[in-house]
BAZA-406347 format. One line per field, with one value per residue (C-alpha): residue in three letters; x, z negated, y negated. Coordinates in steps of 0.001 Angstrom, whole numbers, plus 500000, padded with zeros to 6 digits. Example, Ala and Ser with C-alpha at 12.3 -4.5 7.8 and 13.67 -1.06 7.14 Angstrom:
<atoms>
r = (ALA_SER)
x = (512300_513670)
z = (492200_492860)
y = (504500_501060)
</atoms>
This chain:
<atoms>
r = (MET_HIS_ILE_PHE_THR_SER_GLU_MET_LYS_GLN_ILE_PHE_HIS_LYS_ILE_ALA_LEU_ASN_ASN_ASN_HIS_ILE_TYR_VAL_TRP_ILE_VAL_ILE_SER_ALA_SER_SER_ASP_LEU_ILE_LYS_ASN_PRO_LEU_PHE_THR_ILE_GLU_GLU_LEU_GLU_ASP_ALA_HIS_GLN_LEU_LYS_ASN_GLU_LYS_ARG_LYS_THR_GLU_PHE_LEU_ALA_THR_ARG_LEU_ALA_LEU_LYS_ASN_LEU_PHE_GLY_LYS_LYS_THR_GLU_LEU_LYS_HIS_HIS_HIS_SER_GLY_ARG_PRO_TYR_ILE_LYS_GLU_VAL_SER_HIS_ILE_SER_ILE_SER_HIS_SER_LYS_ASN_TYR_ILE_ALA_ILE_ALA_PHE_GLY_GLU_GLU_ASN_ILE_GLY_LEU_ASP_ILE_GLU_GLU_PRO_ILE_GLU_LYS_MET_LEU_LYS_LEU_ILE_PRO_ARG_ILE_LEU_SER_GLU_LYS_GLU_TYR_CYS_GLU_PHE_GLN_LYS_ASN_PRO_SER_ILE_GLU_LEU_ALA_CYS_LYS_LEU_TRP_GLY_ALA_LYS_GLU_SER_ALA_LEU_LYS_TYR_VAL_GLY_ASP_LYS_THR_LEU_ASN_TYR_LYS_GLU_ASP_ILE_GLN_ILE_GLU_ASN_ILE_LYS_SER_GLY_ARG_ALA_LYS_TYR_LEU_ASP_LEU_ASN_PHE_ASN_VAL_GLN_PHE_GLU_ARG_ILE_GLU_GLU_MET_ILE_LEU_THR_ILE_VAL_THR_SER_ASP_ARG)
x = (490622_488947_488309_484884_484973_480736_480367_478636_478199_477370_474975_474875_477101_476197_478248_475942_476377_480595_482094_479839_479380_476595_477089_474375_475390_473727_474885_475177_477199_475350_477284_478841_480981_481378_483197_486114_487270_490805_490439_488133_490203_489898_487715_485291_485280_484825_481888_480148_480483_477926_474908_472928_470558_471427_470038_471973_475467_475344_474870_477392_480035_478615_479074_482195_483827_482345_483723_487121_486265_486648_489009_491473_491693_492029_488904_487094_483372_482562_479956_478586_476615_473860_474267_476042_478647_481366_485206_488080_488503_485779_484292_480561_479398_475218_474582_471275_470257_467500_466844_469947_471113_473343_474009_476165_476940_479929_482362_482784_478855_476283_473906_470959_469828_467404_467132_463758_461435_457641_455692_452488_453139_454594_450711_450071_453249_452744_450242_452396_455553_453228_451677_447738_448706_451041_448069_445303_447819_448287_445308_443926_446082_447890_449599_452939_455444_454303_454313_457670_458861_457790_458995_462596_462321_461304_463887_466716_465895_466851_470009_470934_470218_471830_469082_467566_465229_463509_459937_458812_455208_455909_459617_460625_458072_457548_456250_455724_457191_457002_459121_461170_460988_461200_462094_463423_463336_465284_466621_465600_466226_466167_464519_465749_464636_466167_464922_467348_466026_462970_463763_463605_466896_465614_468300_468774_470931_470630_469121_470973)
z = (090373_091329_089683_090678_092903_093673_089522_090036_093141_092141_094193_093309_092872_092025_090680_088742_086893_086439_087934_085659_087370_087585_088335_089107_089410_089694_087875_090134_087696_084574_080889_081689_084695_083469_080536_082328_083429_082289_081394_078122_074751_071716_070247_073357_073891_070250_069903_072707_071166_068437_070537_071066_073528_076896_078670_075587_075904_080158_079437_077272_079137_082447_080810_079529_082801_084955_082488_082759_086326_086071_083579_083326_081936_077903_078111_074767_074135_070207_068916_066245_063141_065537_067751_070082_072702_072698_074861_074382_077835_078459_076312_076923_078534_078206_079182_080095_081167_082368_084561_085829_086118_084394_084942_083141_083207_081551_082076_080239_080038_078036_079751_078898_081086_081854_083834_083996_086608_086691_085630_084301_080316_081327_080760_077154_076152_076904_074175_071863_072813_074237_072186_072129_074606_077043_077434_077951_080857_081795_081742_084410_087408_085831_087271_086876_088568_086117_083254_084105_084097_080988_079207_081276_080254_076754_076802_078294_076085_072801_074222_074626_071498_070176_066880_067377_064112_066428_066824_070276_069868_068692_068501_072345_074515_078200_079429_082986_084305_088039_087680_085595_082270_078397_075846_071422_069203_070410_073477_076662_079134_083112_084422_087131_089090_091524_092861_093144_094917_092375_089542_088158_086555_084417_084420_081572_081538_079630_080856_079373)
y = (783561_786669_789871_790945_794155_795126_794610_790717_788383_784648_783529_779589_776637_773192_770278_767770_765209_763704_767212_769807_772736_775509_779219_781497_785375_788607_791413_794471_797128_798833_798155_801867_800017_796389_797853_799103_795878_795748_792100_792676_792377_795360_792885_792228_795782_796384_794247_795486_799077_797662_796194_799319_797625_798184_794805_792541_794675_794734_790830_790521_792204_789982_786487_787072_788644_785663_783364_784966_784621_780486_780320_783042_786203_784611_782380_783651_783224_781766_780808_777635_778655_777438_779803_777122_778939_777130_777856_775772_775341_772976_770247_771576_774375_776053_779709_782000_785359_786944_790485_790719_786959_784993_781330_779263_775040_774050_770614_767074_766167_768099_770081_772293_775622_778179_780688_782479_784708_783328_786347_786446_786641_783619_781698_783964_782081_778398_777783_779113_776089_773160_770402_769396_767340_768996_771745_769826_768235_772470_773261_770885_773176_775970_778435_781172_778243_775539_777774_779244_775505_774075_776811_776003_772324_772938_775990_773639_770930_772715_774689_770893_769553_773226_772680_776183_774843_772648_773079_773691_772469_769287_768455_768243_766437_767241_763750_764403_767701_766646_763872_765813_763740_764969_763375_764083_762278_759469_761357_760878_763526_764819_767663_769644_772764_774547_778108_780994_783808_785221_783131_779527_777444_774600_771698_769414_766243_763209_759998_757148)
</atoms>
């Protein structure tokens, strides 16, 4: 199904695990153009109009258009009380957006997903999310890209677990970012990175 004109452009697609799909789009249009798409339901339009922040409104509309493109116009994105997104068409879905990029992973296997631009402010965020041990390792060879990958690994693991009350510093452990290893309680994760234009896409899956 193809519903986009000049509104959005798919720039990445990868199949992972047991036929799980990972997509990335770049959003070209503003919310004022996106909202004109006839595929939105009355409820979706009402929810969009409630959003005052232009960036948030664009993300809201673009994410739903992407899902309608993948699964059909009747697809409705909803959220559990924990904030975890879901649609009836698939068992698991993970969504991330940053700047004008939308990333979505879905399928029968759980995946944690995050997309970020490696920028200097990441260096200021790092002390807030890394444990003392992790920060000592980071300080051995600090860089903006490494900071972005560490942030992405923690954020993606958080989305995999689906509990926003987790403590970034202590609950999610980055065992080795170079070899792509992370951990939460008795869950072991594989962490992968994809460079997509100026962005870094982080993918966290279970290491069983």
